[in-house]
TIKOLPA-84243 format. One line per 4 residues: number of its first residue (from 1); for each residue x, y, z of N, C-alpha, C. Coordinates in Angstrom, 1 decimal. Example, Ala and Ser with C-alpha at 12.3 -4.5 7.8 and 13.67 -1.06 7.14 Angstrom:
2
1> 13.2,-5.7,7.8,12.3,-4.5,7.8,13.2,-3.3,7.8; 12.8,-2.2,7.1,13.7,-1.1,7.1,12.9,0.0,7.9
% end
This chain:
230
1> -57.4,36.3,-9.6,-56.5,35.1,-10.0,-57.8,34.1,-9.8; -57.9,33.3,-10.7,-58.9,32.2,-10.7,-58.3,30.8,-9.8; -59.2,30.1,-9.4,-59.1,28.8,-8.6,-57.9,28.0,-9.2; -57.7,27.9,-10.5,-56.6,27.0,-10.8,-55.3,27.7,-10.6
5> -55.1,29.1,-10.8,-53.9,29.6,-10.5,-53.6,29.6,-8.9; -54.7,29.8,-8.2,-54.3,29.8,-6.7,-53.9,28.5,-6.4; -54.3,27.2,-7.0,-53.9,26.0,-6.6,-52.4,25.8,-7.0; -52.1,26.3,-8.1,-50.7,26.0,-8.8,-49.8,27.0,-7.9
9> -50.2,28.2,-7.5,-49.3,28.8,-6.6,-49.1,28.1,-5.3; -50.1,27.4,-4.7,-49.8,26.6,-3.5,-48.8,25.6,-3.6; -48.8,24.8,-4.9,-48.0,23.8,-5.1,-46.5,24.5,-5.3; -46.3,25.6,-5.8,-45.2,26.1,-6.0,-44.4,26.5,-4.7
13> -45.2,27.1,-4.0,-44.8,27.6,-2.6,-44.4,26.4,-1.8; -45.4,25.3,-1.8,-44.9,24.0,-1.1,-43.5,23.4,-1.6; -43.5,23.5,-2.9,-42.2,23.0,-3.5,-40.9,23.7,-3.1; -41.1,25.1,-3.0,-40.1,25.9,-2.6,-39.6,25.7,-1.2
17> -40.7,25.6,-0.2,-40.4,25.1,1.4,-39.4,24.0,1.3; -39.8,23.1,0.7,-39.2,21.7,0.6,-37.9,22.0,0.0; -37.7,22.5,-1.0,-36.2,22.7,-1.7,-35.5,23.5,-0.7; -35.9,24.8,-0.2,-35.1,25.5,0.6,-34.7,24.6,1.8
21> -35.6,23.9,2.5,-35.4,23.2,3.8,-34.1,22.1,3.4; -34.2,21.6,2.3,-33.1,20.6,2.0,-31.7,21.2,1.7; -31.7,22.4,1.1,-30.7,23.2,0.8,-29.9,23.8,2.0; -30.7,24.3,2.9,-30.4,24.9,4.2,-30.4,24.3,5.4
25> -30.4,22.9,5.4,-30.5,22.1,6.4,-29.8,22.4,7.9; -28.3,22.8,7.4,-27.5,23.1,8.5,-27.0,24.5,8.5; -27.7,25.4,7.8,-27.0,26.8,8.1,-27.7,27.8,8.9; -28.8,27.3,9.5,-29.5,28.3,10.4,-30.9,28.9,9.9
29> -30.6,29.6,8.9,-31.6,30.6,8.4,-31.5,30.8,6.9; -32.5,30.9,6.2,-32.6,31.3,4.8,-33.9,32.0,4.4; -34.0,32.5,3.3,-35.3,33.3,2.8,-36.0,32.2,1.9; -37.3,32.2,2.1,-38.2,31.6,1.2,-38.8,32.5,0.3
33> -39.0,32.1,-1.1,-39.5,32.9,-2.0,-40.7,32.1,-2.9; -41.5,33.2,-3.2,-42.8,32.7,-3.9,-42.5,33.3,-5.5; -43.3,32.8,-6.5,-43.0,33.2,-7.7,-44.3,34.2,-8.0; -44.2,35.3,-8.4,-45.1,36.2,-8.9,-45.8,35.8,-10.3
37> -46.8,36.5,-10.6,-47.4,36.0,-11.9,-46.5,36.6,-12.9; -45.7,37.5,-12.9,-44.6,38.1,-13.7,-43.3,37.1,-13.8; -43.6,36.0,-12.9,-42.1,35.1,-13.0,-41.4,35.6,-12.2; -41.2,36.7,-11.5,-40.3,37.2,-10.5,-40.3,36.5,-9.2
41> -39.3,36.4,-8.6,-39.3,35.7,-7.2,-39.4,36.8,-6.2; -40.5,36.7,-5.2,-40.7,37.6,-4.2,-40.5,37.0,-2.8; -39.4,37.7,-2.0,-39.2,37.2,-0.7,-40.6,36.9,0.2; -40.7,35.8,0.7,-42.0,35.6,1.6,-41.6,35.8,3.1
45> -40.8,34.9,3.6,-40.5,34.8,4.9,-39.1,34.2,5.3; -38.6,34.6,6.3,-37.1,34.0,6.7,-37.3,32.7,7.5; -36.8,31.7,7.0,-37.1,30.4,7.6,-36.1,30.2,8.9; -36.6,29.2,9.9,-35.9,28.9,11.2,-35.4,27.6,11.2
49> -34.2,27.2,11.3,-34.1,25.8,11.3,-34.1,25.4,12.7; -35.1,24.3,13.1,-35.5,24.0,14.4,-34.3,23.1,14.7; -33.4,23.1,15.8,-32.4,21.9,15.9,-33.0,20.8,16.7; -32.5,19.6,16.5,-33.1,18.4,17.2,-32.3,18.3,18.4
53> -32.8,17.5,19.2,-32.2,17.2,20.6,-31.7,15.8,20.6; -30.7,15.5,21.4,-30.1,14.1,21.6,-30.8,13.5,22.8; -31.6,12.5,22.9,-32.0,11.8,24.0,-31.2,10.7,24.4; -30.6,10.7,25.7,-29.8,9.7,25.9,-30.5,8.6,26.9
57> -30.3,7.3,26.3,-30.8,6.3,27.4,-29.7,5.3,27.8; -29.8,5.2,29.2,-28.8,4.5,29.9,-28.8,3.0,30.2; -27.9,2.4,30.0,-28.0,1.1,30.0,-26.9,0.4,30.9; -27.2,-0.1,32.0,-26.2,-0.7,33.0,-25.6,-2.1,32.5
61> -26.2,-2.7,31.6,-25.6,-3.8,31.1,-24.5,-3.7,30.0; -24.4,-2.4,29.6,-23.7,-2.0,28.7,-22.3,-1.4,29.2; -21.0,-1.6,29.0,-20.0,-1.1,29.6,-20.1,0.5,29.3; -19.4,1.2,30.4,-19.5,2.7,30.3,-18.5,3.4,28.9
65> -17.9,2.5,28.5,-17.0,2.9,27.2,-17.7,2.9,25.9; -19.1,2.5,25.8,-19.6,2.2,24.6,-20.8,2.9,24.5; -21.0,3.6,23.6,-22.4,4.3,23.0,-22.9,3.8,21.9; -24.1,3.7,21.5,-24.6,3.3,20.3,-25.7,4.2,19.9
69> -25.7,4.6,18.7,-26.7,5.5,18.2,-28.0,4.6,17.7; -29.0,4.7,18.4,-30.4,4.0,18.1,-31.0,4.7,16.9; -31.2,6.0,16.7,-31.7,6.8,15.7,-31.0,8.1,15.5; -30.8,8.6,14.2,-30.2,9.7,13.8,-31.3,10.9,14.2
73> -30.7,12.0,14.3,-31.5,13.2,14.6,-31.8,13.9,13.4; -32.8,14.6,13.1,-33.0,15.5,11.8,-33.7,16.8,12.4; -33.1,17.8,11.8,-33.6,19.1,12.1,-34.8,19.5,11.6; -35.9,20.5,12.3,-37.0,20.6,11.8,-36.7,22.0,10.9
77> -38.1,22.6,10.5,-38.0,23.9,9.8,-39.2,24.6,10.3; -39.2,25.9,10.5,-40.2,26.8,10.7,-39.8,28.1,10.3; -40.9,29.1,10.7,-40.7,30.6,10.4,-41.4,31.2,11.4; -41.0,32.6,11.4,-41.6,33.5,12.3,-42.6,34.3,11.8
81> -43.6,34.5,12.6,-44.8,35.3,12.2,-45.4,36.2,13.3; -45.3,37.3,13.5,-45.7,38.1,14.5,-45.3,37.7,15.9; -43.9,37.4,15.8,-43.2,37.0,17.0,-43.3,35.5,17.4; -44.2,34.6,16.6,-44.4,33.4,16.9,-43.8,32.4,16.0
85> -43.1,31.3,16.5,-42.5,30.3,15.5,-43.8,29.3,15.0; -43.8,29.2,13.7,-44.7,28.4,13.1,-43.9,27.2,12.5; -44.1,26.1,12.9,-43.4,24.9,12.6,-44.0,24.3,11.2; -43.0,24.2,10.2,-43.2,23.5,9.0,-43.0,22.1,8.9
89> -41.9,21.5,9.4,-41.5,20.4,9.7,-41.0,20.2,11.0; -41.2,19.2,11.8,-41.1,19.0,13.0,-39.5,18.2,13.1; -38.8,18.7,14.1,-37.5,17.9,14.2,-37.6,16.7,14.9; -36.8,15.8,14.5,-36.8,14.4,15.2,-35.6,14.2,15.9
93> -35.9,14.0,17.4,-34.6,13.7,18.2,-33.8,12.6,17.6; -32.7,12.8,18.1,-31.7,11.7,18.0,-31.8,10.9,19.4; -31.5,9.5,19.4,-31.5,8.6,20.4,-30.2,7.9,20.5; -29.4,7.9,21.7,-28.4,7.5,21.8,-28.3,6.7,23.2
97> -27.9,5.3,23.0,-27.8,4.5,24.2,-26.2,4.6,24.7; -26.2,4.9,26.0,-25.0,5.2,26.7,-24.7,4.0,27.8; -23.7,3.3,27.7,-23.4,2.3,28.8,-23.1,2.8,30.2; -23.5,2.2,31.3,-23.2,2.7,32.6,-22.5,1.6,33.6
101> -22.1,0.4,32.8,-21.8,-0.7,33.4,-20.1,-0.6,33.6; -19.6,-1.6,34.0,-18.2,-1.9,34.2,-17.3,-1.7,32.9; -16.3,-1.2,33.0,-15.4,-1.2,31.7,-15.1,-2.6,31.1; -15.1,-2.6,29.9,-15.4,-3.8,29.3,-14.2,-4.3,28.1
105> -12.8,-3.7,28.4,-11.8,-3.7,27.3,-10.8,-4.7,28.2; -10.4,-5.7,27.3,-9.5,-6.7,28.0,-8.5,-7.3,26.9; -7.3,-7.7,27.5,-6.5,-8.4,26.5,-6.2,-9.8,27.3; -6.1,-10.9,26.6,-5.8,-12.1,27.1,-5.5,-13.2,26.1
109> -5.7,-14.5,26.6,-5.3,-15.6,25.7,-6.5,-16.2,25.2; -6.4,-17.2,24.2,-7.5,-17.8,23.7,-7.1,-19.1,23.3; -8.3,-20.1,23.5,-8.0,-21.4,23.1,-9.3,-22.0,22.4; -9.4,-23.2,21.9,-10.7,-23.8,21.4,-11.0,-25.1,22.0
113> -12.1,-25.4,22.2,-12.6,-26.8,22.8,-13.8,-27.2,22.0; -14.0,-28.6,22.3,-14.9,-29.2,21.6,-15.9,-30.0,22.6; -17.1,-30.6,22.4,-17.8,-31.3,23.4,-17.1,-32.7,23.8; -16.2,-33.1,22.8,-15.3,-34.1,23.1,-14.1,-34.1,23.8
117> -14.0,-33.1,24.5,-12.6,-32.8,25.2,-12.3,-34.0,26.1; -11.0,-34.0,26.5,-10.7,-35.2,27.4,-10.8,-34.8,28.9; -11.4,-33.6,29.2,-11.4,-33.5,30.6,-12.6,-33.4,31.3; -13.5,-34.5,30.7,-14.8,-34.9,31.4,-15.8,-34.0,30.7
121> -15.7,-33.7,29.6,-16.9,-32.7,28.7,-17.9,-33.6,28.6; -19.0,-33.2,28.8,-20.4,-33.9,28.4,-21.1,-33.1,27.3; -20.8,-32.1,26.9,-21.5,-31.3,26.0,-22.5,-30.4,26.3; -23.0,-30.5,27.5,-24.1,-29.8,28.2,-23.3,-28.3,28.7
125> -23.9,-27.3,28.2,-23.4,-26.1,28.8,-23.5,-25.5,30.0; -22.6,-25.0,30.7,-22.5,-24.6,32.2,-23.8,-23.6,32.3; -24.2,-22.8,31.2,-25.1,-21.7,31.6,-26.3,-21.9,30.7; -27.5,-21.5,31.4,-28.7,-21.9,30.8,-28.9,-20.7,29.6
129> -29.7,-20.8,28.8,-30.4,-19.6,27.9,-31.1,-18.7,28.8; -31.4,-17.4,28.1,-31.9,-16.4,28.8,-33.6,-17.0,29.3; -34.2,-18.0,28.4,-35.3,-18.6,28.8,-35.1,-19.6,30.0; -33.9,-19.8,30.3,-33.7,-20.9,31.5,-33.5,-22.3,30.8
133> -33.1,-22.6,29.6,-32.9,-23.7,29.2,-31.6,-24.3,28.8; -31.2,-25.4,29.2,-29.8,-25.8,29.0,-29.7,-26.6,27.8; -28.6,-26.1,27.0,-28.3,-26.5,25.7,-27.3,-27.4,25.6; -27.1,-28.2,24.4,-26.1,-29.2,24.3,-25.1,-28.7,23.1
137> -23.8,-28.8,23.4,-22.9,-28.2,22.5,-22.9,-29.1,21.1; -23.3,-30.3,21.4,-23.2,-31.2,20.2,-24.4,-30.9,19.3; -25.5,-30.0,19.7,-26.3,-29.3,18.8,-26.0,-28.2,18.0; -24.7,-27.7,18.3,-24.4,-26.4,17.7,-23.4,-25.5,18.5
141> -22.7,-24.8,17.6,-21.5,-24.0,18.3,-21.9,-22.6,18.5; -23.0,-22.5,17.9,-23.7,-20.7,17.7,-24.9,-20.8,18.6; -25.2,-19.4,19.2,-26.4,-19.2,19.9,-27.1,-18.0,19.2; -28.4,-18.1,19.1,-29.1,-17.0,18.7,-29.7,-16.2,19.7
145> -28.8,-15.0,19.7,-29.3,-14.0,20.9,-30.4,-13.1,20.4; -31.2,-12.7,21.1,-32.4,-11.7,20.7,-31.9,-10.1,20.1; -30.7,-9.9,20.8,-30.2,-8.5,20.6,-29.2,-8.5,19.4; -28.2,-9.5,19.7,-27.0,-9.5,18.5,-27.2,-10.6,17.5
149> -28.1,-11.5,17.6,-28.3,-12.5,16.3,-27.5,-13.6,16.7; -26.9,-14.0,15.7,-26.1,-15.4,15.7,-24.6,-15.1,16.1; -24.2,-15.8,17.2,-22.9,-15.5,18.0,-22.4,-16.8,18.3; -20.9,-16.9,18.4,-20.3,-18.0,18.7,-20.4,-18.1,20.3
153> -20.4,-19.4,20.7,-20.3,-20.0,22.1,-19.0,-19.9,22.6; -18.7,-19.1,23.7,-17.6,-19.2,24.4,-17.8,-19.7,25.9; -16.5,-20.2,26.2,-16.2,-20.6,27.7,-15.4,-19.4,28.6; -15.8,-19.0,29.7,-15.0,-18.1,30.3,-15.2,-18.3,31.7
157> -14.3,-17.5,32.7,-14.7,-17.5,34.1,-15.9,-16.5,34.4; -16.9,-17.4,34.8,-18.3,-16.8,34.8,-18.3,-15.8,36.0; -17.5,-15.7,36.9,-17.4,-14.8,38.1,-17.0,-13.4,37.6; -16.4,-13.3,36.5,-15.8,-12.4,35.6,-16.8,-11.7,34.6
161> -17.1,-12.9,33.7,-18.0,-12.7,32.7,-19.3,-13.5,32.8; -20.2,-12.9,33.3,-21.6,-13.7,33.8,-22.2,-14.3,32.5; -22.8,-15.3,32.8,-23.7,-15.9,31.8,-24.4,-15.1,30.7; -24.2,-15.1,29.4,-25.1,-14.2,28.6,-24.2,-13.1,28.2
165> -23.0,-12.8,28.9,-22.2,-11.6,28.3,-21.7,-11.8,26.9; -21.8,-10.6,26.3,-21.6,-10.7,24.8,-20.3,-10.0,24.5; -19.2,-10.4,23.7,-18.1,-9.8,23.6,-17.6,-9.8,22.2; -16.9,-8.9,21.6,-16.4,-9.0,20.5,-14.9,-9.4,20.7
169> -14.4,-10.6,19.7,-13.2,-11.1,19.9,-12.0,-10.7,18.6; -11.0,-10.3,19.0,-10.1,-10.0,17.8,-8.8,-10.5,18.2; -8.5,-11.6,17.4,-7.2,-12.5,17.7,-6.2,-12.1,16.8; -6.5,-11.2,15.7,-5.3,-10.8,14.7,-5.2,-11.8,13.6
173> -5.9,-12.9,13.7,-5.8,-14.0,12.7,-6.9,-14.1,11.8; -7.8,-13.1,11.8,-9.0,-13.1,11.0,-9.9,-12.1,11.4; -11.1,-12.0,10.9,-12.1,-11.1,11.1,-12.6,-11.2,12.6; -12.8,-10.1,13.2,-13.4,-10.0,14.5,-14.5,-10.7,14.5
177> -15.1,-11.2,15.6,-16.5,-12.1,15.7,-17.1,-11.8,17.1; -18.2,-12.0,17.2,-19.1,-11.9,18.2,-19.1,-13.2,18.9; -19.0,-13.2,20.4,-19.4,-14.5,21.1,-20.2,-14.1,22.2; -20.8,-15.3,22.8,-21.3,-15.1,24.0,-21.0,-16.4,25.2
181> -20.9,-15.7,26.5,-20.4,-16.7,27.3,-21.5,-17.7,27.8; -21.3,-18.9,27.5,-22.4,-20.0,27.8,-21.8,-21.0,28.6; -20.8,-20.9,28.8,-19.8,-22.0,29.5,-18.7,-21.9,30.1; -18.2,-22.6,31.0,-16.9,-22.2,31.8,-16.0,-23.5,31.9
185> -14.8,-23.3,32.6,-13.8,-24.4,32.8,-12.8,-24.1,33.8; -12.2,-25.2,34.3,-11.3,-24.8,35.3,-10.0,-24.0,34.8; -9.6,-24.4,33.6,-8.6,-23.5,32.9,-8.9,-22.1,33.0; -10.1,-21.4,32.8,-10.5,-20.2,32.7,-10.6,-19.7,34.1
189> -10.8,-20.5,35.0,-11.1,-19.9,36.5,-9.6,-19.9,37.0; -8.8,-20.6,36.8,-7.5,-20.9,37.4,-6.8,-19.6,36.8; -7.0,-19.3,35.6,-6.3,-18.1,34.8,-6.6,-16.8,35.5; -7.9,-16.8,35.8,-8.4,-15.5,36.3,-7.8,-15.0,37.7
193> -7.5,-16.4,38.6,-6.9,-16.3,39.9,-5.4,-15.6,39.7; -4.9,-15.8,38.5,-3.5,-15.4,38.2,-3.4,-14.0,37.6; -4.8,-13.5,37.4,-4.9,-12.2,36.6,-4.9,-12.3,35.3; -5.0,-13.5,34.6,-5.3,-13.6,33.1,-6.5,-14.0,32.5
197> -6.8,-13.2,31.7,-8.3,-13.5,31.0,-8.1,-14.7,30.0; -8.7,-15.8,30.2,-8.6,-16.9,29.2,-10.0,-17.0,28.7; -10.2,-17.1,27.3,-11.5,-17.4,26.6,-11.2,-18.7,25.9; -12.4,-19.7,25.9,-12.3,-20.8,25.2,-13.3,-20.8,24.1
201> -13.0,-21.1,23.0,-14.1,-20.9,21.7,-14.5,-22.2,21.4; -15.9,-22.3,21.3,-16.5,-23.7,21.1,-16.4,-24.3,19.5; -16.0,-25.4,19.4,-15.9,-26.0,18.2,-16.7,-27.2,18.1; -17.0,-27.8,16.9,-18.0,-28.9,16.8,-17.0,-30.3,17.5
205> -15.8,-30.2,17.3,-14.8,-31.2,17.7,-13.6,-30.7,18.0; -12.8,-31.2,19.0,-11.5,-31.0,19.4,-10.4,-31.3,18.2; -10.8,-32.4,17.4,-10.0,-32.7,16.3,-10.2,-31.8,15.1; -10.9,-30.5,15.2,-10.9,-29.6,14.1,-9.6,-29.1,14.1
209> -8.7,-28.7,13.1,-7.6,-28.3,12.9,-7.7,-26.7,13.4; -8.8,-26.2,13.2,-9.0,-24.7,13.5,-8.7,-24.5,14.7; -8.8,-25.9,15.8,-8.8,-25.3,17.3,-7.0,-25.0,17.5; -6.2,-25.5,17.0,-4.9,-25.1,17.2,-4.5,-23.9,16.4
213> -5.3,-23.5,15.2,-5.0,-22.4,14.7,-5.4,-21.1,15.5; -6.5,-21.4,16.5,-7.2,-20.5,17.1,-6.3,-20.1,18.2; -5.6,-21.1,18.8,-4.8,-21.0,20.0,-3.8,-19.8,19.9; -3.7,-19.2,21.2,-3.0,-18.0,21.2,-2.6,-17.6,22.8
217> -1.3,-17.9,23.1,-1.0,-17.5,24.5,-0.2,-16.4,24.8; -0.3,-15.6,23.6,0.8,-14.3,23.7,0.0,-13.3,24.7; -1.1,-13.4,24.9,-1.8,-12.3,25.8,-2.2,-11.2,25.1; -2.2,-11.3,23.8,-2.5,-10.0,23.0,-3.9,-10.0,22.4
221> -4.7,-11.2,22.6,-6.1,-11.2,22.0,-6.9,-10.1,22.7; -7.7,-9.4,22.0,-8.5,-8.4,22.5,-9.9,-8.8,22.5; -10.5,-8.5,23.8,-11.8,-8.8,24.3,-12.6,-7.5,24.4; -13.5,-7.1,23.9,-14.4,-5.9,24.1,-15.9,-6.4,24.4
225> -16.0,-6.2,25.6,-17.5,-6.5,26.3,-18.6,-5.4,25.6; -19.6,-6.0,24.9,-20.7,-5.2,24.4,-21.8,-5.3,25.5; -22.0,-6.4,26.1,-23.0,-6.6,27.1,-22.7,-7.3,28.2; -23.0,-7.0,29.4,-22.8,-7.8,30.7,-23.8,-8.7,30.8
229> -23.8,-9.8,30.7,-24.8,-10.8,31.0,-26.0,-10.6,30.2; -27.1,-11.5,30.5,-28.3,-11.4,29.7,-29.1,-9.9,30.0
% end
């Protein structure tokens, strides 16, 4: 067999390996075939699926009821030769982040507020940013979080929800949204003393009609903590 035919056979075998690997990704074993010079298929080896492992990374800032898939796993492919496993395609382990922090699901009430509130608001938020800078609500009602992106500024009882806490808010009146605890108020603190979760959502002004539309004292608003503090 000349060099050209050997080269072509090598290409065909490699193509077969890739095809069989794709087709039998989840079946465990399958037979690989080579093409003879007379165009017949000849069995070569029995391949072995190399299962991937799941690597867990534990995060104390994340509630224990939350898990996040960081990367999906992929099985590898190999074959046995003289009792030894030969690896053709390496397995890629899955990575999963698992919370170990306090449980983070709550129901409560919700209101809206602005920097022009009538109870002595200055617009300066109670909580500093992660970098230690204090920001003013007049500059915007959103915060750019390095992990969660653009999120709405919230006020809460910081003894329960530390500064930087990220939560998903479900009011039942629109799409759920993410917010970050950056402020507090006496109404939130007094509600917590009575066992009530009260979250205040920042608006550019209290004259915004969406403030009253946001208000819900039913106690059925759902809060799902995604991260405890910064």
